[in-house]
N, C-alpha and C positions, 0 to 999 in steps of 0.2 A: 495304552491309554490314548484317548482322543486329545486333540489340541485344547479343548475346553477343560477337560479333566486335569491336564498338566498345568494349565494356567491357574486353575483353582488351587491346586496343591502348592504351586509356587508363590501364591499371594502372601501367605503368612511367612514363608521362607524368606522371600525378598524383603518383607516388612521388617523382619528381624535383622537382616543384613543391613538394611537402610539405617536402622537404629544405631547399630554399631559404627557404621561409617560416618553417620551424622555426628555422633559423639566425638569421634576423632578429629573431624574437620572443624567443629565448633571450638574445641579446645585449642587447636593450632592458632586460630585468630585471637582468642582470648588470652593465650599464654603470656605474652609480654606484660599485659595488665596484671595477670595473676601473680607472676613472679615479682613484679614491682610492688604490689600490695603486700605480699608475704616476705618481702625483702630477701629475695633469692638471688642467686648468682647465675652466670652463664652456664656453668657446669651443672647446676641444679635444673636450669631450663632444659638442657639436653637430656638429663636423666628423667624428667617428667615424661618425655616422649619415649626414651629408650626403655624405661621400665615396662611400659605397656607393650612395646614391640617385643621385648625379650620374653615376657610372659606369654604373648601370643605365639612367638616362635617355638618356645619349649612345649607348649600345650597342644599346638596344632597337630603334630603327628600322633599324639596320644589320643586326642579326640577322634582323629581319622581312623585309627586302629580299632578303637572301641566301637565305632560305627559299623565295622565289619563283623562285630561279635554280638552287639546288643541292639536294642531298638533305636533306630535313627531318630524317630520322632521324639522319644523321651529324652534323648541326649541333647537335641537342639533346644528343647524347652528348658532343660537344666542349664544350658549355657546362657540362655536369656536371663534366667533367675540370678545366676552368678554376676552377669553384667549389670543388672539392676541394682544388686546389693553394692557393688563397687561404685556405681554412679551416685547412690545416696550418700555413701560415706565420703566420696570425693567432694561433694558439695558442702560438706560440713568441715572441711579441712581448715585448721588454724595454723599449720606450718607446712613448709615444703616437704619435709620428711614424711609427714603423714599423708600428704597428697600423693607422693611417689608410691607409698604402700598401697593406697587405694587404686592407683593406676595399674598396679600389678594385678589386683583382683579384676579390674575391668579387662585387662589383657587376657586373662584366663577365659573370660566369657567370649571375647572377640575371637580367640583361637578356636573355640568350639563353633561359633557361627561361620567362620571362614572355612574350616574343614568340612563341616556337616552340610553346608550349602552345596559345595562341589560334590560331595559324596552322594547326597540324595538326588541331585540332578543326574549323576552318572547311573544311579540305580533305576531311574524312571525313563530316561530318554536315550535312544540310540545315538552314537557319535555323529552320524550323518545329519540328524535333526538337531543335535545339541548346540551347534553353532548359532542357530536361530535364538534359542533360549539363553545361551551365553551372552548374546547381544543384549537381551533384555536385562540380564544381570549387570552387564557393563553400563547400561543406561541408568539403572538404579544407583550404581556406585557413583556414576558421574553426577547425577542429580543431587545425591547426598553430599558429594564433594563440593558442588557448586553452592548449594543452599546452606551448607554448614558454615563456611566463613561469613556469608551474609548474615545468617541468623545469629551467629556468635558475635559479630560486630554490633548488630542492633541491640542485643541483650547487654553487652558490656557498656555501650554508650547510653543505655536507658537507665531508669531508676531501679531496675531489677538487680543489677550487679552480676559479676562474673559467676557467682555460685549457681545461677540458673542455667548456665551453659551445661551443667551436669544434670540438673533436675528436669530440664525440658524433654530429655529423651526417655524419661521413665514412663509416662503415659503411653507413648508409642510402643515401647517394649511390652507393656502389659497387654495392649491391643493385639500385638503380634502373637502373644501366647495363646489367646483365645482363638485367633484365626487359624493357627497351626492345629489346635485341638479339633477344630471343626472341618478343616479341609484336607489335611495331610494324612493320607492312608497309604502306608508303605510297609511291606514285610521285609524282614531281614533273614537271609538263609540261615538255617539252624546249624550252628557249629559249637563245639565244646569250647567254652571260654578259657583261654590260657593267656593271662595278662602278663606281659613282660615288664615287671616292676623294675628289675635291675637295669634293663635297657632304657627305660624312661628316666631313671635317675642319672645314668651316665650321659644321656643326651642333654639333660638339663645342665650338668656340669660342663660338658664340652662346649655348649653354646654360651654359657655365662662367663667362663674364665677370660676369653679374649676381650669381651666387652668391659669387664672390670679392669683389665689391664690398660686398655685404651683410655678409660675414664681417669684412672689415678696416675698413669705415667705422665711425666712432664709437670705435675703439680706436687704430688706427695713424694715422688721419687723420680730420679732421672730416667729418660727413655732407655738408656743403656746402663743397666744396673743389675745387681743380684736379684732384686725383686722381679725385674722383667724376665730374667732367666727362669725363675720359679714359675711365673705365670705361663710362659710359653711351654716349659717342660711339662707342667701340669696339663695344659691343653692337649699336647701330643700324647701323653699317657692316657688321658681320658678318651681321646679319639681312638687310640689303638684298642682299648678295652671295649669301647662301644662297637667297633667292627667285629671283634671276636664274639661278643655276646649276641649281637644281632644276627650274625651268620649261623649261630647255633640254636637260637631261640625258635621254638615251634611256631609262635605267632609274634614275629618281631614288630616293634613299633615302626621302624623304618626298614622295609624289605630291601636289604642290600642287593639281592639278586636282580631287582628291577633296575638298579643302577648299572648292571652289566650290559643292559640294552643300550645301543649307541644313541638312539633317539632320546631315551630318558636321561642319559648322562649329559648330552648336549643341552637338553632343556633345563636341567638343573643348573648348569653353568650360566645359561642365558637368564634364567629366573633370578638367580642370586645377583647378577649384574644389574638387571632391571630393578630389583629391590633397592639397590644402592641409590640409583637415580630417582626412583619413585619416592622413597621415604627420606633419604639423606638430602636430596636436592630440594624437593618441594617444601620440606620443613623450614628451609632458610628463607623462602619467599615472603611469607607473611611477616617474619621478623625483619626482613629487609625493608618492606614497605612501611612498617610502623616505626622502627628504630632509625633507619638510615634516611628515609624520605619523609618522616614525620606525618604519615597519614593516620587517620583514626582507624580503629578496628573495623568499622563498617566499610570505609573506603578500601581498606586492605583486602577485605573479602570481595568487594566488587572487582578489584584489580586482578584477581585470580580467575575470573570468568574465561578468558581466552584459553587457559590451560585446561579447565574442566569442560569447556565447550568442545575443544578438540578431542578430548577423551570420549565424551558422549557421542559425538558424530562417528568417530572411527570404530568404536566398539559396536555400535548399533548397525552401521552399514557393513562393517567387516563381518559381523555374525551372519547377516543375511546372505552375503556373498558366499561364505563358507558353506552354509546349509544348502544353497542352490547348486553349487559346483562340486562340493565334496573335496575341494582343494584348499589347503591352508598355508602352505609354505610361502607363497608369494605375498600374502597379507602380512605374515610375520616379518619377512625380510624388509618389506616396505616400511613397516612400523619401526624396525631397528634403524633404518636410514633416517627417518624423521627424528627419532630419539637422539641419535648422534648429532644431527644438525641443530636441534633445539638446545641441547645441553652445551654444545660448543659455542653457540651464539650467546647464551646466558653467561658463559665463562668470560665474556669480554666486558661485562657490565661493571660499573662503579657507581659512586653516589651521585653522579651527574648524568647518567645515561638517559636519553629521552624515553618516556614511558611507552611510546608506540613501538619502539624497537623491542623492548622487553615483552610487550604483548604479543608480537609476532613470534618471538622465540618461544614463549610459553605455549602458544598454539601448536607449533611444530612438536614440542615435547609431548603435549597432550595427545596429538595424533599418534605418535609413536607408542605411548603407553597403552592407549585404548586398543590398538591393533595387536599388541603382543600379549598382554596379561592373560586373557581368557583362552586365546588360541594356543598358547604354550601348554596350558593344562589339558586342553582338548587333544593335542597331539599325543600326550602320554596316555590319557584315558583310552584312546583308540587302540593302544597296544596291550591293554590288560583286560582281564575278565571282570565282570561285575562283582565277583566275590572279593576282589582285591581293590575295588574302585576307591574305597575310603582311604586306604593306606597310600595308594598311588597319588590320589589328588592331594592328600595332606602332605606327602613328601615334597611335592612341587611347591605348595604353599609354605612349607617349613623353610625351604631354602630361599624362597623369595623374601619372607619376613626376616630370616636370619641375615640375608644380605642387607635388608633395610635397617635392622638393628645395628649391625656393624657400621653401615654407612652413616647413620645418625651419630653414633659414638665417634667414629673417626673424623667425619667432617665437622662435627661439633667441636672436637678437640683442635682441629686445624683452625677453625674459625676463631675460637677463643684465644689461641696463641697469636694468630695474626692481629686480632684486635688489640690484645695486650701490648704487643710490640709497637703497633701503629700509634696507640694512645700515648705510650711512653715517649715516643719520638715527637709527637705533636705537642705534648705538654712541655717537654724540654725546650722546645722552640719558643714557648710563651714566656719563659723566664723562671727564676727560682721560686717565686711566690706561687705560681700555678703548680709547679712540681710539688711543693710542700702541701698544697691543698689536695693534690691527687693522693699523696701518701696518707693523708688524714682521713680518706674515705671516698675520694672521687674516682679512683681507678682500681677499686678492689673487685671489679667484675660484676658489680650490681647493674641491673637493667632499669633501675628507677631513675630515669633521666630528669624527671621534673624537679628533683631536689638538687641538681647539679648547677653550678654557675654556667651562664650562657656560653662563654667561650669553650669551657670544658665539654659541654653537651655537643657543641658543634664538632669538636674533634672526635668524640665518640661516634657520632652519627656518620661522619666521613669514614672512620675506620671500619665500621660494620658494612657500609656500602662497598668499599673497595675489597674487603675480605670475602664478600659473598661471591664475587666473580671467581676467586680461587676455588671455592667449593664446587662450582659447576664445571670447572675445568677437570677436576678429579672425577666428577660424575660422568663427563663426556668420555673419559678414558674407559670407565666401566661399561658405558653404552657401546663403545667400540668392541669390547670383548664380547658383549651379547651379540653384536652383528656378526662377528667371526664365527661364533658358535652356531647361529641359526643358518649360516650359509652352508654348513656341512650336514644339516639335517636331511635325512632321506624321507621324502614324502610318500606316505602310504595312504591311498584313498580311504575316506572314512567309511566304516562299515555301517550297515543299516539295521543292525540288531543290537540289543542291549548286551547280551552275553556273547562271548566268542564261540561258545559251543553251538548256539543256534545258527550262527553264520556258517560254521563248518558243516552242520547237518544240512542246511539249505543248499550249500554248494554241492554236497555229496548227492543229495536227492536230484538236483538239477542234472548232474553228470549222469546219474543212473537213468533219468528220463531220456536223455539223449541216446544212451546205449539201447534202451528198450525201443525207442522209435526207429533206430537203425535196424534192429532185429526184425521189426514188423515190416519195414520196407524190403529187407532181404527176403 
C-alpha cells in the first residue's frame, strides 16, 4: 500500500480511537463533579474508572484474537457501536451504580478499538515503516488526551452539564463509522474459526478477582483475613487453569507460546508497569487539581497540558526516528528514564507545591510515556507473523490495561486510606465539635466538598494533596521496574515486510542471487 492509501485507511481508524480516548479524558476531568452530584464516595470514584479499565482489559485479548479469525473491519465497527451504546446510557445515569455499569459497556467498546487499531496497522504496514504511523497514532492519542480535559472542563462549567461529557463523543463515533466503511479495505487470512470460550471466561475471572479484592479489602473486611485468602487462592487457581487451557487451545485468546520469547516477556513486564503509571498515576492528577488545589474543571484540564504535550512530542518524534533508523531500544530506554524521573518528582508534591514544579514533572512523565507505549508494541509485532498480529498486539495491550486497572484500584485504595487517616487526625485537632460533625456526614468519604463546613473542607483538601504524592511514589517504583525490564531487551532491527515469510523468502532469493553471480564469474 502507498503512503496515501495507508493514511486514507487509517483516517477512520484513528477517528474511532480518538473518540474512545476523548471520552476517557473528558470523564476524568468531570468525574469529581459527577461523583459530587450523584453523592458518590472515593471508592465509587475509583470504580467508575476501574470498571471501564477492567472491561477494556478483559475484552482486549478477545477482540484481538477475533481479529485474526474474522473481518477486522466489521469488528472495529462493532466496537464503535458498543461504545456509542455505553456512552448514551452513561449520559442518562441517575446513580453511581448505573454509571459504573455503563462504563463497563464503554470499556468493552474501548477494548475493541485498542486491540483492533494495533491489529489493523500490523496487517497493513511493515514494522520498519510502522514506527512512523505509530507516531501518528501517538499524536492522535495525545491530542485527545489534551483536548479531553479542556473540553470536559468547559462542558462541566457551562450550562450543558456533565451529562454532555458522554453525549459529545457520539457524533464523532458515528462519523468514524462512515469513514471506516468508505476507506478501510483489508482482508483477513482465511482460517477455520475456533473460538476459545473457556479461555476467555478464565481470563476474565483471573483479571477480575484481584481488582475486587483490592476494592473491598480494608473496608468490607480486613486486609489480612479469610476473605483475602479466598480471593488470592481463587486468583491463583484461575491463573493456573488459564495457563493449562491456553496452552492446549487450538486458537488461544492469549498465545502463551509468545510469552516464551524473551522480548515478549520483558515487554509484558514493562507494559504492565507503564500501565500502572499511565492510568493509576494520571487519574490522580485532575482530582488533585480540583479537590486539593480548588481549581475549576476547565483549569484542571489546562493544567494537564505539560503531561500531554510531552506525550505528543515524544510519540511523534520518536516514531519518525524509529522509522528512519530501524532502531527502537534507545528510544524506549530514554522514555523509561524520563518516566522514572517524572513520577519520582511528582512523588514529592503536597497541597502547597508550586505549580511550575508540578508542570515540569508532568512534562517529564509525558515524554516517558510517549516514547514507550507504541514502541513496546512495535518491538513485539516485529517478532511475530501477520497471522498472529492481532493476538500479539492485544496481549501487550491486555497487560498494559491490566496494570492500569490494578494500578487504579491499588493506588485508589491507598489514596482513600491515607485521606481517611489524615482527615481523622486533622478533625481531631479541631476539637470535639468538628469530630462530631465529621461522624454525622462530613468524613464519610464523599467528594461533595461544597456542602462541608469551611474548616473541614480545608482539612480534606490538604489530605488529598498530601496523599497524592504517595501515589506517585508507588508509580515511580513501577516505572523503575519498567526501566529494568527494557534494559535487558535484545534489539532486533525492524523488518521491511508485513509477513515474516516474505522477509525469509527475500533473504533466500538474495542469497541465491549472490551464489548465481559467483557461478557466472567463475
